VOBA-1610 file (N, C-alpha, C; in pm, whole numbers, padded with zeros to 5 digits, always signed):
BEGIN
Unk+04174-00678-00073Unk+04115-00727-00197Unk+04039-00614-00266Unk+04070-00592-00391Unk+03996-00494-00470Unk+03877-00561-00536Unk+03767-00486-00551Unk+03650-00539-00619Unk+03678-00555-00769Unk+03623-00660-00826Unk+03631-00681-00971Unk+03515-00605-01034Unk+03540-00486-01084Unk+03434-00396-01129Unk+03430-00382-01280Unk+03309-00383-01333Unk+03288-00345-01472Unk+03215-00211-01478Unk+03169-00164-01361Unk+03098-00037-01351Unk+03124+00020-01212Unk+03121+00153-01199Unk+03138+00215-01069Unk+03028+00169-00973Unk+03062+00165-00845Unk+02961+00133-00744Unk+02980+00224-00624Unk+02869+00272-00569Unk+02871+00357-00451Unk+02801+00284-00337Unk+02875+00257-00230Unk+02816+00206-00107Unk+02783+00326-00019Unk+02667+00323+00046Unk+02633+00438+00129Unk+02546+00396+00247Unk+02542+00484+00345Unk+02462+00460+00466Unk+02398+00590+00508Unk+02278+00578+00562Unk+02200+00695+00602Unk+02167+00687+00750Unk+02178+00799+00819Unk+02116+00817+00951Unk+02004+00918+00931Unk+01888+00894+00994Unk+01771+00973+00962Unk+01693+01013+01086Unk+01591+01096+01064Unk+01506+01141+01175Unk+01416+01030+01226Unk+01397+00926+01144Unk+01312+00813+01181Unk+01318+00708+01071Unk+01225+00613+01075Unk+01229+00499+00985Unk+01129+00506+00870Unk+01050+00613+00864Unk+00952+00627+00755Unk+01023+00685+00633Unk+01043+00603+00529Unk+01125+00646+00415Unk+01063+00761+00337Unk+00932+00781+00353Unk+00865+00889+00280Unk+00860+01018+00361Unk+00830+01007+00489Unk+00808+01126+00570Unk+00932+01172+00647Unk+01022+01081+00682Unk+01141+01119+00757Unk+01248+01177+00664Unk+01354+01231+00723Unk+01457+01301+00647Unk+01597+01252+00685Unk+01689+01264+00592Unk+01828+01227+00615Unk+01896+01335+00698Unk+01974+01291+00800Unk+02053+01387+00878Unk+02203+01359+00867Unk+02240+01240+00825Unk+02379+01210+00794Unk+02384+01114+00676Unk+02473+01143+00583Unk+02486+01061+00463Unk+02635+01038+00438Unk+02674+00911+00431Unk+02813+00877+00403Unk+02818+00786+00282Unk+02909+00815+00189Unk+02920+00738+00066Unk+03067+00705+00038Unk+03089+00586-00015Unk+03222+00548-00064Unk+03204+00498-00206Unk+03277+00561-00299Unk+03265+00526-00441Unk+03388+00448-00486Unk+03362+00332-00549Unk+03469+00248-00602Unk+03464+00251-00755Unk+03580+00277-00814Unk+03591+00278-00959Unk+03718+00200-00998Unk+03730+00170-01126Unk+03851+00104-01173Unk+03972+00195-01149Unk+03950+00325-01162Unk+04059+00421-01145Unk+04094+00441-00997Unk+03994+00426-00909Unk+04015+00443-00765Unk+03963+00320-00692Unk+04035+00207-00703Unk+03987+00082-00642Unk+03985+00086-00490Unk+04057+00181-00429Unk+04059+00191-00283Unk+03940+00272-00230Unk+03868+00340-00318Unk+03748+00411-00277Unk+03769+00559-00251Unk+03665+00636-00280Unk+03663+00781-00255Unk+03545+00808-00163Unk+03568+00880-00053Unk+03466+00898+00050Unk+03403+01038+00047Unk+03275+01041+00083Unk+03202+01167+00099Unk+03108+01152+00218Unk+03118+01244+00314Unk+03032+01241+00432Unk+02966+01377+00450Unk+02837+01377+00477Unk+02763+01502+00492Unk+02670+01494+00614Unk+02667+01601+00692Unk+02565+01619+00794Unk+02461+01712+00735Unk+02332+01682+00757Unk+02226+01750+00685Unk+02117+01797+00780Unk+02073+01919+00761Unk+01962+01976+00838Unk+01830+01921+00783Unk+01749+01855+00867Unk+01624+01797+00818Unk+01509+01895+00805Unk+01535+02024+00829Unk+01429+02124+00817Unk+01326+02111+00927Unk+01197+02111+00891Unk+01094+02108+00995Unk+01070+01970+01056Unk+01132+01866+01002Unk+01109+01730+01053Unk+01197+01706+01175Unk+01133+01669+01286Unk+01204+01649+01412Unk+01271+01511+01416Unk+01384+01504+01486Unk+01452+01376+01507Unk+01378+01302+01618Unk+01330+01183+01589Unk+01254+01108+01688Unk+01346+01062+01801Unk+01288+01041+01917Unk+01366+00993+02032Unk+01426+00856+02003Unk+01348+00771+01933Unk+01397+00637+01899Unk+01519+00645+01808Unk+01513+00735+01709Unk+01626+00750+01617Unk+01748+00806+01690Unk+01727+00906+01776Unk+01838+00965+01851Unk+01907+00860+01939Unk+01828+00772+01999Unk+01885+00668+02085Unk+01973+00571+02007Unk+01951+00562+01875Unk+02032+00474+01791Unk+02160+00543+01744Unk+02146+00662+01684Unk+02264+00726+01623Unk+02324+00840+01703Unk+02253+00893+01801Unk+02308+00997+01887Unk+02324+01133+01823Unk+02259+01155+01710Unk+02268+01285+01642Unk+02150+01371+01687Unk+02180+01486+01747Unk+02076+01573+01801Unk+02041+01684+01702Unk+01931+01752+01729Unk+01889+01864+01644Unk+01994+01975+01645Unk+02059+01995+01760Unk+02161+02100+01770Unk+02282+02068+01680Unk+02313+01941+01663Unk+02430+01900+01584Unk+02411+01928+01435Unk+02285+01937+01390Unk+02260+01959+01247Unk+02191+02092+01219Unk+02171+02172+01323Unk+02095+02297+01309Unk+02158+02391+01206Unk+02291+02397+01202Unk+02359+02489+01111Unk+02415+02420+00986Unk+02371+02298+00963Unk+02417+02225+00845Unk+02326+02255+00725Unk+02374+02231+00603Unk+02290+02256+00485Unk+02173+02158+00478Unk+02067+02198+00410Unk+01955+02107+00385Unk+01992+02013+00271Unk+01912+01909+00254Unk+01943+01816+00144Unk+01935+01887+00010Unk+01840+01976-00003Unk+01826+02050-00128Unk+01955+02124-00164Unk+02025+02171-00062Unk+02148+02247-00084Unk+02267+02157-00121Unk+02262+02030-00084Unk+02373+01938-00115Unk+02336+01839-00224Unk+02214+01847-00276Unk+02164+01748-00372Unk+02255+01736-00494Unk+02301+01849-00548Unk+02387+01844-00667Unk+02519+01773-00637Unk+02574+01798-00519Unk+02700+01734-00480Unk+02684+01583-00473Unk+02577+01537-00409Unk+02551+01393-00395Unk+02520+01332-00531Unk+02439+01401-00610Unk+02401+01354-00744Unk+02525+01334-00832Unk+02614+01430-00830Unk+02734+01421-00912Unk+02828+01312-00861Unk+02834+01295-00730Unk+02921+01192-00672Unk+02874+01052-00713Unk+02743+01030-00710Unk+02687+00899-00746Unk+02696+00875-00897Unk+02661+00975-00975Unk+02662+00958-01120Unk+02573+00844-01164Unk+02624+00758-01253Unk+02544+00644-01300Unk+02588+00514-01233Unk+02652+00525-01116Unk+02706+00408-01048Unk+02596+00316-00995Unk+02632+00190-00976Unk+02548+00098-00901Unk+02545+00142-00755Unk+02448+00091-00679Unk+02433+00133-00540Unk+02440+00013-00447Unk+02507+00030-00333Unk+02518-00079-00236Unk+02511-00027-00095Unk+02476-00116-00003Unk+02470-00080+00137Unk+02423-00197+00219Unk+02387-00168+00344Unk+02338-00271+00435Unk+02192-00240+00467Unk+02102-00328+00425Unk+01956-00303+00428Unk+01920-00185+00339Unk+02001-00162+00237Unk+01985-00045+00151Unk+01864-00054+00059Unk+01825-00176+00017Unk+01712-00190-00073Unk+01582-00145-00008Unk+01568-00167+00121Unk+01442-00137+00190Unk+01443-00003+00263Unk+01562+00052+00288Unk+01566+00177+00365Unk+01646+00287+00297Unk+01777+00267+00283Unk+01864+00376+00237Unk+01832+00422+00095Unk+01814+00327+00002Unk+01786+00365-00137Unk+01652+00437-00151Unk+01540+00381-00098Unk+01414+00454-00113Unk+01414+00590-00043Unk+01483+00600+00072Unk+01487+00730+00139Unk+01566+00831+00056Unk+01678+00787-00003Unk+01756+00876-00089Unk+01675+00917-00212Unk+01597+00824-00268Unk+01512+00856-00382Unk+01410+00964-00345Unk+01354+00955-00224Unk+01257+01055-00180Unk+01321+01192-00164Unk+01440+01195-00104Unk+01509+01323-00086Unk+01541+01386-00223Unk+01589+01306-00317Unk+01617+01358-00450Unk+01488+01407-00517Unk+01378+01334-00500Unk+01252+01374-00561Unk+01208+01511-00509Unk+01225+01535-00378Unk+01189+01665-00322Unk+01281+01775-00374Unk+01402+01737-00415Unk+01497+01835-00470Unk+01483+01848-00622Unk+01382+01781-00679Unk+01357+01794-00822Unk+01441+01702-00909Unk+01495+01594-00850Unk+01578+01501-00926Unk+01517+01360-00915Unk+01520+01286-01024Unk+01464+01151-01026Unk+01575+01048-01029Unk+01601+00987-00915Unk+01702+00882-00905Unk+01640+00752-00953Unk+01676+00710-01072Unk+01618+00589-01130Unk+01708+00469-01103Unk+01646+00354-01077Unk+01720+00229-01059Unk+01717+00144-01186Unk+01662+00199-01292Unk+01639+00120-01413Unk+01768+00064-01471Unk+01875+00142-01469Unk+02002+00096-01526Unk+02109+00080-01419Unk+02066+00058-01296Unk+02160+00039-01186Unk+02136-00099-01121Unk+02243-00163-01084Unk+02231-00282-01001Unk+02239-00238-00855Unk+02174-00311-00767Unk+02181-00282-00625Unk+02241-00402-00552Unk+02331-00373-00459Unk+02396-00476-00380Unk+02360-00451-00234Unk+02266-00529-00182Unk+02228-00518-00042Unk+02304-00626+00035Unk+02409-00586+00103Unk+02496-00680+00173Unk+02419-00758+00280Unk+02317-00695+00338Unk+02238-00763+00441Unk+02173-00890+00387Unk+02132-00887+00261Unk+02062-01003+00204Unk+02155-01123+00192Unk+02281-01098+00156Unk+02377-01207+00155Unk+02392-01263+00296Unk+02410-01173+00390Unk+02431-01213+00529Unk+02311-01289+00584Unk+02188-01236+00560Unk+02069-01300+00614Unk+02043-01436+00552Unk+02084-01452+00425Unk+02066-01583+00362Unk+02171-01683+00411Unk+02290-01634+00437Unk+02399-01724+00473Unk+02424-01731+00624Unk+02413-01619+00693Unk+02440-01612+00837Unk+02349-01506+00900Unk+02219-01536+00921Unk+02124-01432+00965Unk+02163-01366+01098Unk+02203-01237+01092Unk+02234-01159+01212Unk+02238-01010+01177Unk+02300-00930+01266Unk+02308-00784+01248Unk+02440-00744+01182Unk+02454-00615+01150Unk+02579-00566+01091Unk+02696-00588+01186Unk+02678-00562+01314Unk+02787-00581+01411Unk+02831-00727+01415Unk+02732-00818+01413Unk+02765-00960+01413Unk+02831-01001+01282Unk+02782-00944+01172Unk+02841-00974+01041Unk+02987-00930+01039Unk+03016-00815+01094Unk+03152-00763+01098Unk+03242-00854+01180Unk+03186-00907+01289Unk+03264-00998+01374Unk+03287-01131+01303Unk+03184-01182+01236Unk+03193-01311+01168Unk+03290-01305+01051Unk+03275-01204+00964Unk+03350-01200+00839Unk+03484-01127+00849Unk+03497-01038+00948Unk+03619-00959+00958Unk+03696-00986+01089Unk+03631-01062+01179Unk+03691-01094+01309Unk+03731-00968+01386Unk+03641-00869+01378Unk+03664-00742+01447Unk+03534-00694+01511Unk+03545-00597+01599Unk+03429-00530+01657Unk+03419-00391+01597Unk+03295-00347+01564Unk+03276-00209+01520Unk+03291-00117+01640Unk+03387-00027+01634Unk+03415+00058+01749Unk+03314+00171+01765Unk+03255+00215+01654Unk+03163+00329+01662Unk+03039+00300+01579Unk+02965+00195+01618Unk+02846+00154+01543Unk+02743+00267+01539Unk+02671+00274+01427Unk+02565+00373+01402Unk+02620+00512+01376Unk+02750+00524+01355Unk+02803+00641+01286Unk+02804+00604+01139Unk+02745+00687+01055Unk+02720+00647+00916Unk+02847+00604+00843Unk+02957+00681+00860Unk+03079+00648+00787Unk+03139+00518+00839Unk+03138+00497+00971Unk+03190+00372+01026Unk+03105+00253+00979Unk+02974+00272+00973Unk+02885+00165+00928Unk+02907+00129+00782Unk+02926+00230+00697Unk+02944+00199+00555Unk+03082+00137+00532Unk+03183+00180+00608Unk+03314+00114+00599Unk+03302-00033+00640Unk+03229-00057+00749Unk+03211-00194+00794Unk+03136-00277+00691Unk+03034-00215+00626Unk+02958-00284+00523Unk+03048-00330+00409Unk+03137-00243+00365Unk+03230-00278+00257Unk+03320-00394+00299Unk+03373-00388+00422Unk+03460-00494+00469Unk+03385-00627+00482Unk+03257-00619+00524Unk+03174-00740+00534Unk+03157-00805+00398Unk+03127-00724+00295Unk+03109-00780+00161Unk+03237-00849+00113Unk+03351-00785+00137Unk+03477-00848+00097Unk+03497-00981+00170Unk+03462-00983+00299Unk+03472-01107+00376Unk+03377-01214+00325Unk+03255-01172+00284Unk+03157-01266+00230Unk+03207-01327+00099Unk+03266-01245+00014Unk+03317-01295-00114Unk+03425-01400-00090Unk+03514-01373+00004Unk+03620-01469+00034Unk+03563-01599+00089Unk+03464-01587+00179Unk+03414-01707+00247Unk+03327-01793+00156Unk+03245-01730+00071Unk+03144-01805-00003Unk+03174-01822-00151Unk+03293-01783-00196Unk+03321-01783-00340Unk+03304-01921-00403Unk+03327-02028-00328Unk+03313-02163-00382Unk+03208-02245-00306Unk+03115-02176-00242Unk+03012-02242-00161Unk+02879-02241-00234Unk+02816-02360-00248Unk+02684-02369-00309Unk+02578-02325-00209Unk+02463-02281-00261Unk+02352-02238-00174Unk+02228-02317-00208Unk+02162-02373-00106Unk+02036-02445-00123Unk+01923-02353-00080Unk+01833-02319-00174Unk+01726-02224-00142Unk+01613-02293-00066Unk+01509-02214-00034Unk+01398-02265+00046Unk+01319-02376-00020Unk+01329-02387-00151Unk+01258-02493-00224Unk+01344-02616-00246Unk+01466-02615-00190Unk+01552-02732-00201Unk+01639-02736-00325Unk+01638-02630-00405Unk+01721-02625-00526Unk+01861-02576-00491Unk+01962-02640-00549Unk+02100-02602-00524Unk+02148-02505-00631Unk+02207-02396-00585Unk+02264-02295-00675Unk+02416-02300-00660Unk+02485-02320-00770Unk+02630-02338-00766Unk+02703-02207-00741Unk+02771-02201-00628Unk+02858-02088-00592Unk+02804-01952-00637Unk+02691-01906-00582Unk+02633-01779-00629Unk+02712-01656-00587Unk+02795-01667-00481Unk+02871-01552-00434Unk+03011-01555-00495Unk+03044-01450-00568Unk+03175-01437-00630Unk+03209-01290-00647Unk+03331-01260-00682Unk+03374-01121-00698Unk+03324-01068-00831Unk+03193-01054-00839Unk+03125-01014-00962Unk+02994-00948-00921Unk+02982-00816-00942Unk+02865-00743-00892Unk+02736-00788-00961Unk+02745-00833-01085Unk+02626-00883-01153Unk+02574-01008-01083Unk+02664-01099-01051Unk+02625-01223-00983Unk+02571-01195-00843Unk+02635-01103-00771Unk+02590-01071-00636Unk+02453-01004-00638Unk+02433-00913-00733Unk+02302-00846-00745Unk+02193-00947-00776Unk+02223-01043-00864Unk+02125-01146-00899Unk+02091-01231-00778Unk+02190-01258-00692Unk+02168-01340-00573Unk+02085-01267-00468Unk+02107-01137-00453Unk+02043-01063-00344Unk+01906-01008-00378Unk+01877-00988-00506Unk+01751-00923-00543Unk+01640-01025-00566Unk+01521-00993-00515Unk+01403-01076-00534Unk+01338-01037-00667Unk+01345-01125-00763Unk+01295-01093-00896Unk+01142-01089-00903Unk+01075-01131-00797Unk+00929-01129-00797Unk+00873-00991-00765Unk+00952-00907-00696Unk+00903-00775-00658Unk+00957-00670-00755Unk+00878-00565-00774Unk+00914-00460-00870Unk+00973-00340-00799Unk+00918-00303-00684Unk+00965-00187-00610Unk+00998-00225-00466Unk+01078-00143-00400Unk+01125-00177-00266Unk+01014-00175-00162Unk+00907-00100-00185Unk+00796-00100-00090Unk+00695-00211-00121Unk+00723-00289-00225Unk+00644-00408-00262Unk+00498-00374-00293Unk+00477-00259-00355Unk+00342-00223-00400Unk+00308-00293-00531Unk+00413-00333-00606Unk+00393-00406-00730Unk+00476-00534-00726Unk+00432-00634-00800Unk+00509-00757-00815Unk+00485-00812-00956Unk+00564-00911-00994Unk+00546-00977-01123Unk+00460-01101-01105Unk+00365-01121-01197Unk+00289-01246-01194Unk+00367-01355-01269Unk+00308-01473-01282Unk+00380-01586-01343Unk+00410-01564-01490Unk+00342-01466-01551Unk+00367-01434-01692Unk+00466-01319-01709Unk+00521-01272-01597Unk+00617-01162-01603Unk+00553-01025-01617Unk+00421-01016-01592Unk+00351-00888-01601Unk+00348-00820-01464Unk+00356-00688-01463Unk+00350-00614-01338Unk+00205-00606-01291Unk+00181-00651-01168Unk+00046-00649-01111Unk+00049-00574-00979Unk-00068-00525-00937Unk-00078-00458-00808Unk-00062-00560-00696Unk+00003-00517-00589Unk+00024-00602-00472Unk-00044-00542-00349Unk-00147-00459-00373Unk-00221-00395-00264Unk-00354-00345-00318Unk-00443-00309-00225Unk-00565-00237-00258Unk-00670-00314-00336Unk-00765-00240-00391Unk-00881-00301-00456Unk-00846-00371-00586Unk-00731-00339-00645Unk-00689-00403-00769Unk-00577-00504-00747Unk-00567-00552-00624Unk-00462-00647-00588Unk-00464-00768-00683Unk-00347-00796-00746Unk-00336-00909-00837Unk-00370-00878-00981Unk-00429-00760-01007Unk-00466-00725-01143Unk-00350-00659-01217Unk-00347-00673-01347Unk-00239-00620-01430Unk-00240-00467-01426Unk-00129-00408-01385Unk-00122-00264-01362Unk-00148-00183-01488Unk-00093-00226-01601Unk-00110-00150-01726Unk-00256-00139-01764Unk-00329-00248-01748Unk-00471-00247-01783Unk-00552-00160-01689Unk-00523-00171-01559Unk-00597-00093-01459Unk-00571+00056-01476Unk-00443+00094-01490Unk-00408+00235-01497Unk-00458+00301-01625Unk-00470+00223-01732Unk-00526+00276-01856Unk-00677+00291-01845Unk-00740+00198-01777Unk-00886+00196-01765Unk-00936+00295-01659Unk-00864+00304-01546Unk-00910+00385-01434Unk-00814+00503-01414Unk-00838+00611-01483Unk-00751+00727-01475Unk-00750+00789-01335Unk-00863+00781-01264Unk-00870+00837-01130Unk-00775+00765-01035Unk-00762+00635-01056Unk-00672+00557-00970Unk-00528+00599-00995Unk-00494+00626-01120Unk-00358+00677-01152Unk-00332+00808-01078Unk-00427+00902-01085Unk-00408+01031-01020Unk-00407+01017-00868Unk-00485+00922-00817Unk-00486+00897-00672Unk-00348+00853-00624Unk-00286+00762-00697Unk-00151+00715-00661Unk-00052+00830-00667Unk-00059+00911-00772Unk+00037+01019-00789Unk+00022+01128-00683Unk-00098+01141-00625Unk-00123+01245-00525Unk-00100+01198-00382Unk-00095+01066-00360Unk-00084+01014-00224Unk+00063+00988-00186Unk+00084+00945-00060Unk+00217+00923-00006Unk+00276+00789-00048Unk+00280+00764-00179Unk+00352+00648-00230Unk+00496+00692-00258Unk+00586+00596-00260Unk+00727+00629-00279Unk+00752+00688-00418Unk+00864+00759-00430Unk+00903+00814-00559Unk+00922+00703-00662Unk+00972+00587-00617Unk+00993+00475-00709Unk+00861+00424-00764Unk+00760+00410-00677Unk+00627+00366-00721Unk+00572+00461-00826Unk+00587+00590-00802Unk+00535+00689-00897Unk+00611+00685-01030Unk+00742+00658-01023Unk+00820+00640-01146Unk+00765+00522-01227Unk+00740+00412-01157Unk+00690+00290-01223Unk+00554+00316-01287Unk+00466+00382-01213Unk+00331+00410-01263Unk+00338+00497-01388Unk+00420+00603-01384Unk+00433+00691-01501Unk+00488+00614-01621Unk+00584+00528-01597Unk+00643+00450-01706Unk+00542+00353-01765Unk+00463+00287-01680Unk+00361+00192-01728Unk+00260+00264-01816Unk+00212+00378-01769Unk+00111+00453-01844Unk+00168+00501-01977Unk+00291+00551-01975Unk+00354+00599-02098Unk+00372+00487-02199Unk+00425+00374-02153Unk+00451+00262-02245Unk+00323+00198-02293Unk+00227+00179-02206Unk+00102+00115-02246Unk+00021+00206-02338Unk+00029+00338-02310Unk-00041+00432-02398Unk+00017+00432-02538Unk+00152+00421-02546Unk+00217+00415-02676Unk+00181+00291-02754Unk+00168+00179-02683Unk+00131+00053-02749Unk-00011+00062-02803Unk-00101+00127-02727Unk-00240+00138-02773Unk-00251+00222-02900Unk-00171+00332-02903Unk-00177+00421-03019Unk-00122+00353-03146Unk-00021+00267-03128Unk+00042+00202-03244Unk-00035+00080-03289Unk-00129+00031-03208Unk-00205-00090-03245Unk-00328-00056-03325
//
């Protein structure tokens, strides 16, 4: 089954030195790009030297990639242009990608001097479909939807291939199935071969960033979801308290959070000048 695409989409998977999306580094990156011209997909796989960041024992026990295996590989900075050009303006998809792979990739690009914005991209986190419909792991999802076993789990390319096959299986299984949410409301057949519909189903519209530092209030305004200004309107706080803006920009907040903060200040400042 080919995806019904109105825009390119890149599914990808990351193996890393650890689970901290800000401090850890990518050591393997696998991407498959689907376009109308190439509906079967175009693959790109890279092994990456994490520089001074050590591979944790916990991470090694999962993916089996040692420091020796990546010692002579290029750094992310050296492959950033290749990855950037491969992704282009495509939508992004993966398994648990909203909380891990996408923010980690954004951090790596930020260190390389590139700003990966999600503003005009849809994200397809296959795990969210699975967890809502059949809560389990990628291996279990592959068995449920594809009736197969992953032969080489936690190899990035095998995992991203499995993720794509799982999504295709989910579309087939749920295309005419209604979903009843936690509040008892029925949603008519939310899963279909339509990336816009799938993105709407998987994304939580209440949160603004993947680290959940910001959220929307009932009026649709962006408010802080942490710290001393928790619940307060971000535009008002950041305009009033310049030190807090600089504190956020200087601390270990994600690249996405800093993008949002800069955008809020720029837009709110423009509104003040025109009023």
